[in-house]
A tleap script that builds the chain and sets N, CA, C and O, in Angstrom:
source leaprc.protein.ff14SB
mol = sequence {
  NMET PRO ILE ILE LYS SER ALA ILE LYS ARG
  MET ARG GLN THR GLU LYS ARG ARG ALA ARG
  ASN VAL THR THR LYS ARG ASN LEU ARG THR
  ALA LEU LYS ALA PHE PHE THR THR LYS SER
  THR GLU ASP LEU ARG LYS ALA GLN SER GLU
  LEU ASP THR ALA VAL LYS LYS ASN VAL MET
  ASP LYS ASN THR ALA ALA ARG LYS LYS ALA
  GLN LEU VAL ARG GLN ALA LYS GLU ALA GLY
  ALA LYS PRO ALA ALA THR ALA PRO ALA LYS
  LYS THR ALA THR LYS THR ALA ALA LYS PRO
  VAL ALA LYS LYS ALA PRO ALA ALA LYS PRO
  ALA ALA ALA LYS LYS PRO ALA ALA LYS LYS
  THR PRO ALA LYS LYS ALA CGLU
}
set mol.1.N position { -6.010 35.455 -15.751 }
set mol.1.CA position { -7.159 34.760 -15.212 }
set mol.1.C position { -7.832 33.994 -16.350 }
set mol.1.O position { -8.146 34.571 -17.391 }
set mol.2.N position { -8.053 32.688 -16.149 }
set mol.2.CA position { -8.657 31.907 -17.237 }
set mol.2.C position { -10.128 32.271 -17.456 }
set mol.2.O position { -10.824 32.731 -16.551 }
set mol.3.N position { -10.557 32.051 -18.668 }
set mol.3.CA position { -11.937 32.354 -19.041 }
set mol.3.C position { -12.748 31.068 -19.154 }
set mol.3.O position { -13.931 31.048 -18.813 }
set mol.4.N position { -12.126 30.005 -19.625 }
set mol.4.CA position { -12.812 28.745 -19.850 }
set mol.4.C position { -13.139 28.085 -18.507 }
set mol.4.O position { -12.335 28.104 -17.574 }
set mol.5.N position { -14.352 27.494 -18.434 }
set mol.5.CA position { -14.818 26.899 -17.176 }
set mol.5.C position { -13.878 25.813 -16.662 }
set mol.5.O position { -13.580 25.759 -15.469 }
set mol.6.N position { -13.419 24.962 -17.549 }
set mol.6.CA position { -12.558 23.860 -17.118 }
set mol.6.C position { -11.228 24.380 -16.589 }
set mol.6.O position { -10.654 23.800 -15.667 }
set mol.7.N position { -10.737 25.471 -17.170 }
set mol.7.CA position { -9.481 26.061 -16.705 }
set mol.7.C position { -9.665 26.712 -15.333 }
set mol.7.O position { -8.765 26.668 -14.495 }
set mol.8.N position { -10.821 27.308 -15.113 }
set mol.8.CA position { -11.114 27.916 -13.809 }
set mol.8.C position { -11.162 26.832 -12.739 }
set mol.8.O position { -10.600 26.990 -11.656 }
set mol.9.N position { -11.841 25.728 -13.054 }
set mol.9.CA position { -11.928 24.608 -12.104 }
set mol.9.C position { -10.537 24.034 -11.848 }
set mol.9.O position { -10.189 23.737 -10.705 }
set mol.10.N position { -9.748 23.877 -12.899 }
set mol.10.CA position { -8.397 23.334 -12.756 }
set mol.10.C position { -7.554 24.223 -11.833 }
set mol.10.O position { -6.744 23.723 -11.052 }
set mol.11.N position { -7.750 25.538 -11.929 }
set mol.11.CA position { -7.009 26.466 -11.074 }
set mol.11.C position { -7.411 26.289 -9.605 }
set mol.11.O position { -6.561 26.311 -8.715 }
set mol.12.N position { -8.713 26.113 -9.362 }
set mol.12.CA position { -9.178 25.880 -7.986 }
set mol.12.C position { -8.582 24.592 -7.438 }
set mol.12.O position { -8.126 24.552 -6.296 }
set mol.13.N position { -8.586 23.533 -8.258 }
set mol.13.CA position { -8.038 22.250 -7.823 }
set mol.13.C position { -6.547 22.365 -7.517 }
set mol.13.O position { -6.058 21.789 -6.545 }
set mol.14.N position { -5.841 23.104 -8.342 }
set mol.14.CA position { -4.402 23.272 -8.155 }
set mol.14.C position { -4.107 23.985 -6.844 }
set mol.14.O position { -3.171 23.615 -6.135 }
set mol.15.N position { -4.898 25.007 -6.513 }
set mol.15.CA position { -4.699 25.725 -5.253 }
set mol.15.C position { -4.879 24.797 -4.055 }
set mol.15.O position { -4.088 24.829 -3.113 }
set mol.16.N position { -5.938 23.961 -4.099 }
set mol.16.CA position { -6.201 23.039 -2.990 }
set mol.16.C position { -5.080 22.020 -2.853 }
set mol.16.O position { -4.616 21.746 -1.746 }
set mol.17.N position { -4.642 21.455 -3.985 }
set mol.17.CA position { -3.572 20.453 -3.946 }
set mol.17.C position { -2.273 21.060 -3.446 }
set mol.17.O position { -1.545 20.433 -2.676 }
set mol.18.N position { -1.980 22.278 -3.881 }
set mol.18.CA position { -0.754 22.934 -3.463 }
set mol.18.C position { -0.758 23.148 -1.950 }
set mol.18.O position { 0.251 22.912 -1.285 }
set mol.19.N position { -1.892 23.594 -1.408 }
set mol.19.CA position { -1.985 23.807 0.038 }
set mol.19.C position { -1.766 22.492 0.791 }
set mol.19.O position { -1.086 22.469 1.817 }
set mol.20.N position { -2.341 21.402 0.284 }
set mol.20.CA position { -2.189 20.098 0.912 }
set mol.20.C position { -0.733 19.635 0.852 }
set mol.20.O position { -0.205 19.107 1.831 }
set mol.21.N position { -0.084 19.834 -0.304 }
set mol.21.CA position { 1.306 19.423 -0.465 }
set mol.21.C position { 2.247 20.246 0.402 }
set mol.21.O position { 3.201 19.713 0.967 }
set mol.22.N position { 1.981 21.544 0.510 }
set mol.22.CA position { 2.820 22.413 1.333 }
set mol.22.C position { 2.763 21.975 2.790 }
set mol.22.O position { 3.785 21.945 3.474 }
set mol.23.N position { 1.572 21.636 3.261 }
set mol.23.CA position { 1.419 21.180 4.643 }
set mol.23.C position { 2.189 19.885 4.882 }
set mol.23.O position { 2.876 19.739 5.893 }
set mol.24.N position { 2.070 18.958 3.953 }
set mol.24.CA position { 2.766 17.681 4.093 }
set mol.24.C position { 4.276 17.888 4.102 }
set mol.24.O position { 4.981 17.298 4.921 }
set mol.25.N position { 4.772 18.723 3.196 }
set mol.25.CA position { 6.213 18.987 3.135 }
set mol.25.C position { 6.710 19.692 4.392 }
set mol.25.O position { 7.801 19.402 4.882 }
set mol.26.N position { 5.909 20.617 4.910 }
set mol.26.CA position { 6.308 21.343 6.117 }
set mol.26.C position { 6.408 20.376 7.300 }
set mol.26.O position { 7.362 20.430 8.076 }
set mol.27.N position { 5.408 19.487 7.429 }
set mol.27.CA position { 5.442 18.504 8.518 }
set mol.27.C position { 6.653 17.576 8.392 }
set mol.27.O position { 7.262 17.200 9.393 }
set mol.28.N position { 6.989 17.216 7.171 }
set mol.28.CA position { 8.142 16.352 6.934 }
set mol.28.C position { 9.437 17.052 7.323 }
set mol.28.O position { 10.284 16.472 8.003 }
set mol.29.N position { 9.587 18.299 6.891 }
set mol.29.CA position { 10.809 19.051 7.234 }
set mol.29.C position { 10.938 19.240 8.731 }
set mol.29.O position { 12.038 19.131 9.274 }
set mol.30.N position { 9.836 19.521 9.409 }
set mol.30.CA position { 9.863 19.707 10.867 }
set mol.30.C position { 10.298 18.425 11.558 }
set mol.30.O position { 11.116 18.461 12.478 }
set mol.31.N position { 9.754 17.284 11.117 }
set mol.31.CA position { 10.113 16.007 11.732 }
set mol.31.C position { 11.579 15.663 11.476 }
set mol.31.O position { 12.258 15.145 12.363 }
set mol.32.N position { 12.070 15.950 10.269 }
set mol.32.CA position { 13.474 15.663 9.961 }
set mol.32.C position { 14.411 16.554 10.786 }
set mol.32.O position { 15.435 16.087 11.284 }
set mol.33.N position { 14.059 17.833 10.929 }
set mol.33.CA position { 14.894 18.730 11.739 }
set mol.33.C position { 14.918 18.282 13.191 }
set mol.33.O position { 15.965 18.329 13.837 }
set mol.34.N position { 13.782 17.850 13.706 }
set mol.34.CA position { 13.721 17.370 15.087 }
set mol.34.C position { 14.617 16.146 15.265 }
set mol.34.O position { 15.286 16.007 16.289 }
set mol.35.N position { 14.629 15.261 14.267 }
set mol.35.CA position { 15.483 14.067 14.357 }
set mol.35.C position { 16.948 14.453 14.312 }
set mol.35.O position { 17.745 13.935 15.093 }
set mol.36.N position { 17.320 15.360 13.404 }
set mol.36.CA position { 18.728 15.720 13.261 }
set mol.36.C position { 19.271 16.437 14.494 }
set mol.36.O position { 20.469 16.368 14.768 }
set mol.37.N position { 18.404 17.126 15.244 }
set mol.37.CA position { 18.895 17.818 16.433 }
set mol.37.C position { 19.080 16.870 17.612 }
set mol.37.O position { 20.032 17.023 18.377 }
set mol.38.N position { 18.182 15.886 17.775 }
set mol.38.CA position { 18.272 15.016 18.957 }
set mol.38.C position { 18.724 13.599 18.643 }
set mol.38.O position { 19.356 12.955 19.480 }
set mol.39.N position { 18.408 13.100 17.442 }
set mol.39.CA position { 18.712 11.713 17.021 }
set mol.39.C position { 18.191 10.687 18.023 }
set mol.39.O position { 18.901 9.757 18.405 }
set mol.40.N position { 16.955 10.870 18.437 }
set mol.40.CA position { 16.330 9.929 19.371 }
set mol.40.C position { 15.441 8.963 18.611 }
set mol.40.O position { 15.082 9.191 17.455 }
set mol.41.N position { 15.096 7.883 19.286 }
set mol.41.CA position { 14.256 6.854 18.668 }
set mol.41.C position { 12.862 7.401 18.353 }
set mol.41.O position { 12.289 7.093 17.307 }
set mol.42.N position { 12.333 8.197 19.248 }
set mol.42.CA position { 10.997 8.763 19.054 }
set mol.42.C position { 10.969 9.685 17.831 }
set mol.42.O position { 10.036 9.632 17.030 }
set mol.43.N position { 11.995 10.530 17.693 }
set mol.43.CA position { 12.048 11.425 16.539 }
set mol.43.C position { 12.272 10.648 15.241 }
set mol.43.O position { 11.781 11.043 14.184 }
set mol.44.N position { 13.011 9.552 15.326 }
set mol.44.CA position { 13.203 8.695 14.158 }
set mol.44.C position { 11.868 8.116 13.707 }
set mol.44.O position { 11.563 8.090 12.515 }
set mol.45.N position { 11.081 7.654 14.668 }
set mol.45.CA position { 9.772 7.085 14.352 }
set mol.45.C position { 8.858 8.126 13.702 }
set mol.45.O position { 8.155 7.824 12.737 }
set mol.46.N position { 8.871 9.353 14.234 }
set mol.46.CA position { 8.031 10.412 13.668 }
set mol.46.C position { 8.476 10.786 12.256 }
set mol.46.O position { 7.649 11.022 11.375 }
set mol.47.N position { 9.800 10.838 12.050 }
set mol.47.CA position { 10.319 11.185 10.728 }
set mol.47.C position { 9.940 10.106 9.709 }
set mol.47.O position { 9.552 10.419 8.584 }
set mol.48.N position { 10.053 8.844 10.106 }
set mol.48.CA position { 9.677 7.757 9.207 }
set mol.48.C position { 8.183 7.815 8.889 }
set mol.48.O position { 7.771 7.566 7.756 }
set mol.49.N position { 7.397 8.139 9.874 }
set mol.49.CA position { 5.952 8.245 9.672 }
set mol.49.C position { 5.625 9.364 8.689 }
set mol.49.O position { 4.771 9.198 7.817 }
set mol.50.N position { 6.299 10.498 8.826 }
set mol.50.CA position { 6.057 11.616 7.902 }
set mol.50.C position { 6.501 11.273 6.488 }
set mol.50.O position { 5.864 11.691 5.522 }
set mol.51.N position { 7.589 10.516 6.356 }
set mol.51.CA position { 8.025 10.069 5.026 }
set mol.51.C position { 6.966 9.167 4.400 }
set mol.51.O position { 6.656 9.292 3.215 }
set mol.52.N position { 6.412 8.257 5.201 }
set mol.52.CA position { 5.361 7.369 4.700 }
set mol.52.C position { 4.125 8.157 4.282 }
set mol.52.O position { 3.488 7.839 3.277 }
set mol.53.N position { 3.791 9.180 5.054 }
set mol.53.CA position { 2.636 10.017 4.730 }
set mol.53.C position { 2.864 10.758 3.421 }
set mol.53.O position { 1.949 10.876 2.605 }
set mol.54.N position { 4.088 11.261 3.214 }
set mol.54.CA position { 4.401 11.977 1.976 }
set mol.54.C position { 4.269 11.052 0.767 }
set mol.54.O position { 3.811 11.471 -0.297 }
set mol.55.N position { 4.672 9.792 0.938 }
set mol.55.CA position { 4.542 8.825 -0.155 }
set mol.55.C position { 3.069 8.548 -0.420 }
set mol.55.O position { 2.639 8.486 -1.572 }
set mol.56.N position { 2.306 8.384 0.640 }
set mol.56.CA position { 0.883 8.078 0.513 }
set mol.56.C position { 0.132 9.191 -0.222 }
set mol.56.O position { -0.810 8.929 -0.970 }
set mol.57.N position { 0.563 10.437 0.002 }
set mol.57.CA position { -0.108 11.575 -0.626 }
set mol.57.C position { 0.547 11.991 -1.932 }
set mol.57.O position { 0.267 13.067 -2.461 }
set mol.58.N position { 1.426 11.128 -2.456 }
set mol.58.CA position { 2.099 11.364 -3.735 }
set mol.58.C position { 2.913 12.651 -3.771 }
set mol.58.O position { 3.042 13.277 -4.824 }
set mol.59.N position { 3.461 13.047 -2.628 }
set mol.59.CA position { 4.340 14.203 -2.580 }
set mol.59.C position { 5.773 13.754 -2.865 }
set mol.59.O position { 6.591 14.524 -3.368 }
set mol.60.N position { 6.061 12.499 -2.535 }
set mol.60.CA position { 7.404 11.959 -2.687 }
set mol.60.C position { 7.314 10.557 -3.279 }
set mol.60.O position { 6.353 9.827 -3.039 }
set mol.61.N position { 8.333 10.194 -4.056 }
set mol.61.CA position { 8.396 8.860 -4.637 }
set mol.61.C position { 8.733 7.844 -3.544 }
set mol.61.O position { 9.458 8.162 -2.602 }
set mol.62.N position { 8.211 6.636 -3.671 }
set mol.62.CA position { 8.410 5.635 -2.617 }
set mol.62.C position { 9.863 5.218 -2.489 }
set mol.62.O position { 10.324 4.934 -1.383 }
set mol.63.N position { 10.599 5.173 -3.597 }
set mol.63.CA position { 12.011 4.797 -3.514 }
set mol.63.C position { 12.841 5.887 -2.845 }
set mol.63.O position { 13.785 5.584 -2.115 }
set mol.64.N position { 12.503 7.139 -3.083 }
set mol.64.CA position { 13.181 8.255 -2.427 }
set mol.64.C position { 12.960 8.181 -0.923 }
set mol.64.O position { 13.890 8.368 -0.138 }
set mol.65.N position { 11.721 7.909 -0.531 }
set mol.65.CA position { 11.408 7.808 0.896 }
set mol.65.C position { 12.139 6.632 1.529 }
set mol.65.O position { 12.635 6.742 2.651 }
set mol.66.N position { 12.212 5.505 0.820 }
set mol.66.CA position { 12.909 4.333 1.350 }
set mol.66.C position { 14.387 4.644 1.552 }
set mol.66.O position { 14.977 4.251 2.558 }
set mol.67.N position { 14.982 5.350 0.595 }
set mol.67.CA position { 16.391 5.716 0.711 }
set mol.67.C position { 16.607 6.648 1.906 }
set mol.67.O position { 17.561 6.471 2.664 }
set mol.68.N position { 15.729 7.634 2.077 }
set mol.68.CA position { 15.864 8.570 3.194 }
set mol.68.C position { 15.676 7.869 4.534 }
set mol.68.O position { 16.372 8.174 5.502 }
set mol.69.N position { 14.725 6.920 4.586 }
set mol.69.CA position { 14.509 6.178 5.828 }
set mol.69.C position { 15.742 5.352 6.184 }
set mol.69.O position { 16.114 5.260 7.354 }
set mol.70.N position { 16.374 4.754 5.179 }
set mol.70.CA position { 17.586 3.971 5.427 }
set mol.70.C position { 18.708 4.870 5.942 }
set mol.70.O position { 19.466 4.481 6.831 }
set mol.71.N position { 18.808 6.062 5.381 }
set mol.71.CA position { 19.825 7.011 5.844 }
set mol.71.C position { 19.564 7.426 7.286 }
set mol.71.O position { 20.495 7.542 8.083 }
set mol.72.N position { 18.294 7.650 7.616 }
set mol.72.CA position { 17.950 8.046 8.982 }
set mol.72.C position { 18.303 6.941 9.980 }
set mol.72.O position { 18.843 7.210 11.053 }
set mol.73.N position { 17.992 5.704 9.616 }
set mol.73.CA position { 18.286 4.580 10.508 }
set mol.73.C position { 19.794 4.444 10.708 }
set mol.73.O position { 20.261 4.194 11.819 }
set mol.74.N position { 20.545 4.611 9.626 }
set mol.74.CA position { 22.003 4.519 9.717 }
set mol.74.C position { 22.539 5.593 10.660 }
set mol.74.O position { 23.411 5.311 11.483 }
set mol.75.N position { 22.029 6.818 10.549 }
set mol.75.CA position { 22.483 7.901 11.423 }
set mol.75.C position { 22.072 7.645 12.864 }
set mol.75.O position { 22.816 7.965 13.790 }
set mol.76.N position { 20.891 7.070 13.058 }
set mol.76.CA position { 20.429 6.777 14.415 }
set mol.76.C position { 21.324 5.722 15.060 }
set mol.76.O position { 21.657 5.824 16.241 }
set mol.77.N position { 21.714 4.708 14.285 }
set mol.77.CA position { 22.597 3.666 14.823 }
set mol.77.C position { 23.959 4.234 15.189 }
set mol.77.O position { 24.526 3.881 16.223 }
set mol.78.N position { 24.485 5.116 14.339 }
set mol.78.CA position { 25.774 5.733 14.626 }
set mol.78.C position { 25.708 6.594 15.884 }
set mol.78.O position { 26.683 6.694 16.629 }
set mol.79.N position { 24.544 7.219 16.114 }
set mol.79.CA position { 24.375 8.064 17.289 }
set mol.79.C position { 24.093 7.238 18.536 }
set mol.79.O position { 24.145 7.762 19.648 }
set mol.80.N position { 23.795 5.950 18.364 }
set mol.80.CA position { 23.552 5.088 19.517 }
set mol.80.C position { 22.099 4.888 19.858 }
set mol.80.O position { 21.792 4.231 20.853 }
set mol.81.N position { 21.185 5.435 19.062 }
set mol.81.CA position { 19.763 5.239 19.321 }
set mol.81.C position { 19.339 3.914 18.711 }
set mol.81.O position { 19.775 3.558 17.617 }
set mol.82.N position { 18.499 3.197 19.413 }
set mol.82.CA position { 17.999 1.929 18.882 }
set mol.82.C position { 16.851 2.225 17.929 }
set mol.82.O position { 15.864 2.845 18.324 }
set mol.83.N position { 16.969 1.790 16.685 }
set mol.83.CA position { 15.856 2.033 15.756 }
set mol.83.C position { 14.672 1.151 16.092 }
set mol.83.O position { 14.811 -0.061 16.256 }
set mol.84.N position { 13.514 1.766 16.192 }
set mol.84.CA position { 12.288 1.013 16.469 }
set mol.84.C position { 11.776 0.418 15.174 }
set mol.84.O position { 11.950 0.992 14.099 }
set mol.85.N position { 11.148 -0.727 15.286 }
set mol.85.CA position { 10.567 -1.361 14.102 }
set mol.85.C position { 9.422 -0.499 13.607 }
set mol.85.O position { 8.636 0.011 14.406 }
set mol.86.N position { 9.321 -0.333 12.301 }
set mol.86.CA position { 8.266 0.513 11.751 }
set mol.86.C position { 6.896 -0.127 11.905 }
set mol.86.O position { 5.906 0.572 12.121 }
set mol.87.N position { 6.826 -1.455 11.795 }
set mol.87.CA position { 5.552 -2.154 11.958 }
set mol.87.C position { 5.791 -3.330 12.901 }
set mol.87.O position { 6.412 -4.316 12.505 }
set mol.88.N position { 5.310 -3.243 14.136 }
set mol.88.CA position { 5.545 -4.347 15.057 }
set mol.88.C position { 4.837 -5.614 14.594 }
set mol.88.O position { 3.697 -5.578 14.133 }
set mol.89.N position { 5.537 -6.724 14.728 }
set mol.89.CA position { 4.966 -8.003 14.304 }
set mol.89.C position { 3.913 -8.447 15.315 }
set mol.89.O position { 4.130 -8.371 16.524 }
set mol.90.N position { 2.786 -8.905 14.815 }
set mol.90.CA position { 1.711 -9.366 15.692 }
set mol.90.C position { 1.946 -10.827 16.023 }
set mol.90.O position { 2.303 -11.626 15.157 }
set mol.91.N position { 1.744 -11.163 17.272 }
set mol.91.CA position { 1.863 -12.556 17.678 }
set mol.91.C position { 0.506 -13.220 17.490 }
set mol.91.O position { -0.529 -12.681 17.881 }
set mol.92.N position { 0.537 -14.382 16.892 }
set mol.92.CA position { -0.719 -15.085 16.675 }
set mol.92.C position { -0.992 -15.994 17.863 }
set mol.92.O position { -0.069 -16.527 18.479 }
set mol.93.N position { -2.240 -16.159 18.168 }
set mol.93.CA position { -2.635 -17.017 19.278 }
set mol.93.C position { -2.457 -18.477 18.868 }
set mol.93.O position { -2.493 -18.817 17.686 }
set mol.94.N position { -2.268 -19.315 19.858 }
set mol.94.CA position { -2.118 -20.738 19.550 }
set mol.94.C position { -3.440 -21.279 19.044 }
set mol.94.O position { -4.499 -20.713 19.314 }
set mol.95.N position { -3.371 -22.369 18.316 }
set mol.95.CA position { -4.585 -22.913 17.711 }
set mol.95.C position { -5.541 -23.474 18.753 }
set mol.95.O position { -6.751 -23.473 18.528 }
set mol.96.N position { -5.037 -23.953 19.885 }
set mol.96.CA position { -5.927 -24.509 20.898 }
set mol.96.C position { -6.728 -23.408 21.568 }
set mol.96.O position { -7.856 -23.643 22.001 }
set mol.97.N position { -6.164 -22.209 21.661 }
set mol.97.CA position { -6.867 -21.117 22.313 }
set mol.97.C position { -7.767 -20.366 21.345 }
set mol.97.O position { -8.503 -19.469 21.755 }
set mol.98.N position { -7.718 -20.718 20.079 }
set mol.98.CA position { -8.531 -20.019 19.088 }
set mol.98.C position { -10.005 -20.362 19.287 }
set mol.98.O position { -10.357 -21.422 19.805 }
set mol.99.N position { -10.830 -19.453 18.869 }
set mol.99.CA position { -12.271 -19.629 18.995 }
set mol.99.C position { -12.706 -20.789 18.097 }
set mol.99.O position { -12.308 -20.844 16.934 }
set mol.100.N position { -13.513 -21.714 18.617 }
set mol.100.CA position { -13.927 -22.843 17.785 }
set mol.100.C position { -14.807 -22.368 16.634 }
set mol.100.O position { -15.646 -21.480 16.783 }
set mol.101.N position { -14.590 -22.974 15.518 }
set mol.101.CA position { -15.337 -22.603 14.324 }
set mol.101.C position { -16.340 -23.705 14.023 }
set mol.101.O position { -16.001 -24.889 14.031 }
set mol.102.N position { -17.567 -23.309 13.758 }
set mol.102.CA position { -18.604 -24.290 13.445 }
set mol.102.C position { -18.294 -24.911 12.090 }
set mol.102.O position { -17.870 -24.229 11.157 }
set mol.103.N position { -18.518 -26.237 12.000 }
set mol.103.CA position { -18.256 -26.919 10.750 }
set mol.103.C position { -19.365 -26.595 9.762 }
set mol.103.O position { -20.536 -26.471 10.122 }
set mol.104.N position { -18.963 -26.465 8.524 }
set mol.104.CA position { -19.932 -26.159 7.485 }
set mol.104.C position { -20.626 -27.446 7.059 }
set mol.104.O position { -20.013 -28.513 7.019 }
set mol.105.N position { -21.886 -27.332 6.748 }
set mol.105.CA position { -22.631 -28.485 6.244 }
set mol.105.C position { -22.120 -28.786 4.846 }
set mol.105.O position { -21.794 -27.874 4.087 }
set mol.106.N position { -22.049 -30.092 4.502 }
set mol.106.CA position { -21.563 -30.405 3.155 }
set mol.106.C position { -22.486 -29.798 2.114 }
set mol.106.O position { -23.711 -29.866 2.216 }
set mol.107.N position { -21.871 -29.213 1.127 }
set mol.107.CA position { -22.647 -28.546 0.083 }
set mol.107.C position { -23.350 -29.580 -0.777 }
set mol.107.O position { -22.765 -30.595 -1.153 }
set mol.108.N position { -24.602 -29.312 -1.082 }
set mol.108.CA position { -25.366 -30.223 -1.939 }
set mol.108.C position { -24.831 -30.106 -3.351 }
set mol.108.O position { -24.467 -29.025 -3.814 }
set mol.109.N position { -24.793 -31.251 -4.027 }
set mol.109.CA position { -24.281 -31.233 -5.389 }
set mol.109.C position { -25.300 -30.520 -6.268 }
set mol.109.O position { -26.489 -30.839 -6.236 }
set mol.110.N position { -24.834 -29.565 -7.045 }
set mol.110.CA position { -25.793 -28.851 -7.897 }
set mol.110.C position { -26.272 -29.770 -9.012 }
set mol.110.O position { -25.514 -30.568 -9.564 }
set mol.111.N position { -27.535 -29.631 -9.318 }
set mol.111.CA position { -28.112 -30.436 -10.398 }
set mol.111.C position { -27.484 -29.998 -11.707 }
set mol.111.O position { -27.183 -28.823 -11.917 }
set mol.112.N position { -27.297 -30.974 -12.577 }
set mol.112.CA position { -26.698 -30.657 -13.870 }
set mol.112.C position { -27.602 -29.664 -14.586 }
set mol.112.O position { -28.826 -29.790 -14.579 }
set mol.113.N position { -26.980 -28.697 -15.192 }
set mol.113.CA position { -27.757 -27.683 -15.880 }
set mol.113.C position { -28.485 -28.331 -17.054 }
set mol.113.O position { -27.890 -29.040 -17.865 }
set mol.114.N position { -29.769 -28.071 -17.118 }
set mol.114.CA position { -30.556 -28.666 -18.197 }
set mol.114.C position { -30.313 -27.911 -19.487 }
set mol.114.O position { -30.267 -26.681 -19.526 }
set mol.115.N position { -30.163 -28.689 -20.529 }
set mol.115.CA position { -29.997 -28.084 -21.829 }
set mol.115.C position { -31.394 -27.798 -22.375 }
set mol.115.O position { -32.344 -28.534 -22.106 }
set mol.116.N position { -31.500 -26.733 -23.133 }
set mol.116.CA position { -32.816 -26.457 -23.701 }
set mol.116.C position { -33.191 -27.563 -24.688 }
set mol.116.O position { -32.338 -28.094 -25.400 }
set mol.117.N position { -34.459 -27.894 -24.715 }
set mol.117.CA position { -34.936 -28.967 -25.592 }
set mol.117.C position { -34.706 -28.573 -27.043 }
set mol.117.O position { -34.922 -27.429 -27.443 }
set mol.118.N position { -34.267 -29.542 -27.805 }
set mol.118.CA position { -34.018 -29.280 -29.223 }
set mol.118.C position { -35.352 -29.104 -29.931 }
set mol.118.O position { -36.328 -29.794 -29.636 }
set mol.119.N position { -35.371 -28.195 -30.842 }
set mol.119.CA position { -36.621 -27.950 -31.574 }
set mol.119.C position { -36.842 -29.078 -32.578 }
set mol.119.O position { -35.939 -29.499 -33.301 }
set mol.120.N position { -38.071 -29.537 -32.585 }
set mol.120.CA position { -38.416 -30.586 -33.535 }
set mol.120.C position { -38.878 -29.939 -34.832 }
set mol.120.O position { -39.589 -28.935 -34.839 }
set mol.121.N position { -38.459 -30.537 -35.899 }
set mol.121.CA position { -38.909 -30.002 -37.176 }
set mol.121.C position { -40.348 -30.442 -37.410 }
set mol.121.O position { -40.701 -31.587 -37.129 }
set mol.122.N position { -41.154 -29.565 -37.907 }
set mol.122.CA position { -42.553 -29.944 -38.106 }
set mol.122.C position { -42.655 -31.043 -39.167 }
set mol.122.O position { -41.957 -31.020 -40.180 }
set mol.123.N position { -43.538 -31.999 -38.907 }
set mol.123.CA position { -43.721 -33.109 -39.854 }
set mol.123.C position { -44.379 -32.583 -41.126 }
set mol.123.O position { -45.265 -31.729 -41.087 }
set mol.124.N position { -43.922 -33.116 -42.245 }
set mol.124.CA position { -44.504 -32.675 -43.505 }
set mol.124.C position { -45.857 -33.305 -43.680 }
set mol.124.O position { -46.067 -34.474 -43.357 }
set mol.125.N position { -46.754 -32.531 -44.184 }
set mol.125.CA position { -48.099 -33.058 -44.406 }
set mol.125.C position { -48.106 -33.898 -45.656 }
set mol.125.O position { -47.479 -33.568 -46.662 }
set mol.126.N position { -48.807 -34.954 -45.569 }
set mol.126.CA position { -48.922 -35.817 -46.764 }
set mol.126.C position { -49.925 -35.198 -47.717 }
set mol.126.O position { -50.961 -34.676 -47.305 }
set mol.127.N position { -49.607 -35.265 -48.964 }
set mol.127.CA position { -50.512 -34.675 -49.937 }
set mol.127.C position { -51.538 -35.612 -50.400 }
set mol.127.O position { -52.376 -35.251 -51.227 }
savepdb mol mol.pdb
quit
């Protein structure tokens, strides 16, 4: 058991982080097992989502997750499941149907910044 205050705090932080990481890993393993048993599109989507969550929480490296996602998609295609897009593309509205935007008034030209007046040297007194 640590005696130093900073070590005690570090131990508390480590316990909290470990609990958070264990939960994330457990959810990931559950989603992967569900995908491997059924190989459905829905389970593929959940597994990909859990991989993204693990990356976001720094439990897994992003390249490792990308490799695993590619492997999952390949297995889903071989099994005949259609892989769903991870991020559906948004359709933009046509410009004519867009909300009209009020025109901005022309900006007034800023006045040239005034330079501080040069100091005049005091005139010498005549003797």
